[in-house]
C-alpha positions in Angstrom: -46.0 50.5 108.9 -42.9 51.5 111.0 -40.3 53.7 109.9 -37.7 51.0 109.5 -40.2 48.9 107.5 -40.6 51.9 105.0 -36.8 52.2 104.7 -36.4 48.6 103.9 -39.0 48.7 101.2 -37.4 51.8 99.7 -33.9 49.9 99.6 -35.5 47.0 98.1 -37.0 49.1 95.4 -33.8 50.7 94.8 -31.9 47.5 94.5 -34.4 46.1 92.0 -34.2 49.3 89.9 -30.3 49.0 90.0 -30.5 45.5 88.8 -32.8 46.2 85.9 -30.6 49.0 85.0 -27.6 46.9 84.8 -29.3 44.6 82.6 -30.2 47.1 80.3 -26.7 48.6 80.0 -25.4 45.0 79.5 -27.7 44.5 76.6 -26.5 47.8 75.0 -22.9 46.6 75.4 -23.6 43.3 73.6 -25.3 45.1 70.6 -22.6 47.8 70.1 -19.5 45.5 70.7 -18.3 42.2 70.0 -20.3 39.1 71.0 -20.1 38.7 75.0 -18.2 42.0 75.6 -19.9 44.8 77.5 -19.0 47.9 79.3 -18.0 46.0 82.5 -15.7 43.8 80.6 -14.2 46.6 78.5 -14.8 49.6 80.5 -11.4 51.3 79.8 -12.8 52.3 76.3 -15.5 54.2 78.2 -19.0 54.6 76.6 -18.8 53.7 72.7 -22.4 53.6 71.6 -21.6 56.1 68.9 -18.6 54.2 67.3 -19.2 53.4 63.6 -19.2 49.7 63.3 -17.5 48.0 60.3 -19.7 46.8 57.5 -20.1 43.1 57.7 -17.9 41.5 55.1 -20.3 39.7 52.5 -19.0 36.6 50.8 -19.2 37.1 46.9 -20.1 34.2 44.9 -17.5 33.2 42.4 -18.5 34.5 38.9 -17.8 31.9 36.0 -14.8 32.9 33.8 -15.8 33.9 30.5 -14.1 31.9 27.9 -12.7 34.1 25.1 -12.7 32.3 21.8 -9.2 32.1 20.5 -8.6 33.1 16.9 -7.5 30.5 14.6 -3.8 30.7 13.7 -2.5 30.8 10.1 -1.6 27.1 10.2 -5.2 26.3 11.1 -6.9 28.1 8.3 -7.8 25.3 5.7 -6.3 26.0 2.2 -8.7 27.0 -0.5 -9.6 24.0 -2.8 -7.9 24.2 -6.1 -10.6 24.4 -8.8 -9.6 21.7 -11.5 -9.1 22.9 -14.9 -12.0 21.8 -17.2 -10.8 20.1 -20.4 -11.3 21.7 -23.8 -15.0 20.3 -25.2 -14.7 17.5 -27.5 -11.3 16.4 -26.5 -10.6 12.9 -25.4 -10.4 13.9 -21.7 -13.8 15.8 -22.1 -15.3 12.9 -23.8 -14.2 10.6 -21.1 -15.5 12.9 -18.3 -18.8 13.7 -19.9 -20.1 10.8 -22.0 -21.8 9.0 -19.2 -23.5 12.3 -18.2 -24.9 12.5 -21.6 -26.0 9.1 -21.6 -27.8 9.4 -18.2 -29.4 12.4 -19.4 -30.8 10.6 -22.4 -31.9 7.5 -20.6 -33.8 9.8 -17.8 -35.1 12.2 -20.4 -35.2 10.5 -23.8 -36.1 13.5 -26.0 -35.0 13.8 -29.5 -32.5 16.2 -28.9 -31.0 14.5 -25.6 -30.7 11.0 -27.4 -29.1 12.6 -30.5 -26.7 14.7 -28.6 -25.4 11.5 -26.9 -25.2 9.5 -30.3 -23.4 12.4 -31.9 -20.9 12.4 -29.2 -20.4 8.7 -29.5 -19.9 9.1 -33.3 -17.2 11.7 -32.7 -15.5 9.5 -30.2 -15.7 6.5 -32.7 -14.2 8.7 -35.4 -11.4 9.9 -33.2 -10.5 6.4 -32.4 -10.4 5.3 -36.0 -8.3 8.1 -37.0 -5.7 7.3 -34.2 -6.0 3.6 -35.4 -5.0 4.4 -38.9 -2.2 6.7 -37.7 -1.0 4.1 -35.4 -0.9 1.2 -38.2 1.1 3.6 -40.4 3.7 4.5 -37.8 4.1 0.9 -36.5 4.6 -0.6 -40.0 7.1 2.1 -41.0 9.1 1.5 -37.8 10.8 -1.7 -37.5 11.3 -1.0 -33.8 7.7 -1.1 -33.3 6.4 -3.6 -35.7 5.7 -6.9 -34.0 5.7 -8.8 -37.2 9.5 -8.3 -37.3 10.0 -10.0 -33.9 7.5 -12.9 -34.5 5.5 -13.3 -37.8 1.6 -13.8 -37.6 1.1 -15.2 -41.0 0.4 -18.8 -40.8 3.3 -20.3 -43.0 5.7 -17.7 -41.4 4.7 -18.7 -37.8 5.1 -22.3 -38.6 8.6 -21.8 -39.8 9.2 -19.7 -36.6 8.1 -22.4 -34.5 10.4 -25.0 -36.4 13.6 -22.7 -36.0 12.6 -22.0 -32.2 12.6 -25.8 -31.8 16.0 -26.3 -33.6 17.6 -23.4 -31.5 15.9 -24.7 -28.2 17.5 -28.2 -28.9 21.1 -26.7 -29.7 20.8 -24.6 -26.4 19.5 -27.5 -24.2 22.3 -29.8 -25.4 24.8 -27.0 -24.6 23.3 -26.5 -21.1 23.3 -30.4 -20.5 27.0 -30.3 -21.3 27.7 -28.2 -18.1 24.7 -28.9 -15.8 22.5 -31.5 -14.6 19.0 -32.1 -12.9 18.8 -32.8 -9.2 15.7 -35.1 -8.6 14.3 -35.3 -5.0 11.6 -38.1 -4.8 9.9 -40.5 -2.4 9.0 -44.1 -3.0 5.6 -43.5 -2.0 4.9 -40.3 -4.0 2.7 -41.2 -7.2 3.7 -37.9 -9.0 7.4 -39.0 -8.7 6.6 -42.2 -10.4 5.1 -40.4 -13.5 7.9 -37.7 -13.4 10.9 -40.4 -13.6 10.1 -41.3 -17.1 9.9 -37.7 -18.3 13.4 -37.2 -16.7 14.5 -40.4 -18.5 13.4 -38.9 -21.8 15.2 -35.6 -21.1 18.2 -37.6 -20.2 18.2 -39.5 -23.5 17.2 -36.3 -25.6 19.6 -33.8 -24.5 22.1 -35.7 -22.5 21.3 -34.3 -18.9 22.8 -36.1 -16.0 20.2 -36.8 -13.6 21.1 -37.0 -10.0 18.2 -38.9 -8.0 17.9 -38.4 -4.1 15.4 -40.5 -1.9 13.8 -38.7 0.7 12.6 -41.9 2.6 15.7 -44.0 1.6 13.5 -46.3 -0.5 13.7 -46.8 -4.4 10.6 -46.0 -6.6 8.5 -49.1 -7.5 9.0 -48.7 -11.3 12.7 -49.4 -10.8 13.9 -46.0 -12.4 16.9 -44.3 -11.3 17.9 -47.2 -8.9 21.3 -45.7 -8.3 19.8 -43.0 -6.0 21.5 -41.3 -2.9 20.3 -40.8 0.5 19.1 -37.4 1.6 21.8 -35.8 3.9 20.0 -32.6 4.6 20.3 -31.2 0.9 16.6 -31.2 0.8 16.0 -29.0 3.8 18.9 -26.6 2.6 17.0 -26.1 -0.8 13.6 -25.7 0.9 12.2 -28.8 -0.6 8.4 -29.0 0.7 6.9 -31.3 -1.9 8.0 -34.0 -4.4 8.9 -34.5 -7.1 11.3 -31.4 -6.7 13.7 -30.6 -9.4 16.7 -28.4 -9.7 19.0 -27.2 -12.3 22.6 -27.9 -11.0 26.0 -26.7 -12.3 29.1 -27.8 -10.4 30.3 -26.9 -8.1 27.8 -24.7 -6.3 25.2 -23.3 -8.7 21.8 -24.7 -8.1 18.6 -23.1 -9.7 15.1 -24.0 -8.7 12.8 -25.7 -11.6 9.7 -27.0 -9.7 8.3 -28.8 -6.8 5.7 -30.7 -8.8 5.3 -32.9 -11.8 6.2 -31.1 -15.1 5.6 -32.4 -18.8 8.7 -32.5 -21.1 7.9 -29.3 -22.9 7.4 -27.3 -19.6 10.5 -28.6 -18.2 12.7 -27.9 -21.1 11.0 -24.3 -21.2 12.0 -23.7 -17.4 15.5 -25.0 -18.0 16.1 -22.4 -20.9 14.7 -19.7 -18.7 16.8 -20.6 -15.8 19.9 -20.6 -17.8 19.2 -17.4 -19.4 18.5 -15.8 -15.9 21.7 -17.3 -14.5 23.7 -15.9 -17.3 24.6 -19.3 -18.8 22.5 -18.6 -22.1 22.6 -15.2 -23.8 19.6 -13.1 -23.8 19.5 -13.0 -27.6 19.9 -16.7 -27.9 17.2 -17.3 -25.5 14.8 -15.1 -27.9 15.6 -17.5 -30.8 14.4 -20.4 -28.7 11.3 -18.6 -28.2 10.6 -18.2 -32.0 11.5 -14.4 -31.7 13.9 -12.7 -33.9 16.6 -10.8 -31.9 15.4 -7.1 -32.2 16.5 -4.0 -30.1 14.9 -3.7 -26.9 13.9 -0.2 -25.5 15.3 -0.3 -21.9 16.1 3.1 -20.6 17.6 3.4 -17.2 16.0 5.5 -14.5 17.0 9.1 -14.9 18.3 8.9 -18.3 15.5 10.9 -19.6 14.7 14.2 -18.0 11.2 16.0 -17.7 12.1 18.4 -20.5 12.8 15.4 -23.0 9.7 13.8 -22.0 7.7 16.9 -23.0 9.0 17.1 -26.4 7.7 14.1 -28.7 10.6 14.1 -31.2 13.2 14.4 -28.3 11.6 11.6 -26.4 11.6 9.3 -29.4 15.4 10.1 -30.1 16.2 9.3 -26.4 14.3 6.0 -26.5 15.9 4.9 -29.7 19.4 5.8 -28.2 18.4 3.7 -25.3 17.8 0.4 -27.4 20.0 -2.4 -26.7 20.9 -4.4 -29.9 20.9 -8.0 -30.3 22.3 -10.4 -32.8 19.7 -11.8 -35.4 19.4 -15.5 -35.8 
């Protein structure tokens, strides 16, 4: 080997060693610095192998938030239930509340004691009721404002006389009403109920003097020939709300019209409705209306709202006096 060849070999070995050293230095720079940064790209900083590298930032998993239960407010606290006051034993309230319990116990466990206890309580309740009945009868018969026989007798002979007097007073009242009012009669020629109602109206006209005002809804007369002097409907039926025939109204000129029925009525029912309608309209006094019903005119306990206060209602004697003072007197027949 020549001297030149040996030197070339040494030079090549030196070049290989420098190349390897360069790779090692580059790898060191990549481990101690940012990715892709080496000594050769950041040589102004010098060698920084011993620099303290920052700790890597670890991403923390979000912790679930703890739900703290809220304390109930004062308004959310339910009120304590009020314990009902137990009625005194053997009072009427106690018996109403407990009789079924004793009965069920006697049925489910029919021992001598259970059955006897129920029947003793039943006897107590019946005796209390009898005592109340006797006291009530005495109170009612001693006070004419409470005694119904004063208003309407119950004895047969007296009841018959009351019915006779009621008929007489009703006839008088009906004739007085007929002097100021008439009957408006809506009919149809094809209405069978109108055909049987017409003779009843004819009887009412003859007995008490009521003027009948017939109105035909279809413009035709009735086959029986009654009330042939009818008028044609000019919208009066719709104005009065007529839906069925025969339709009857109590009419007092010039503008007062009171409904009686939209259907056939007997003579007795028709006169009864006429009297009631006249009383409600103020054409017939209330006391006189009572006499037409076979009732004697007696004071009526009709207190107005607010006329009796709570304190008066708690005192039996004060309550009785207040109710007596509220009575509306009427004239006797």
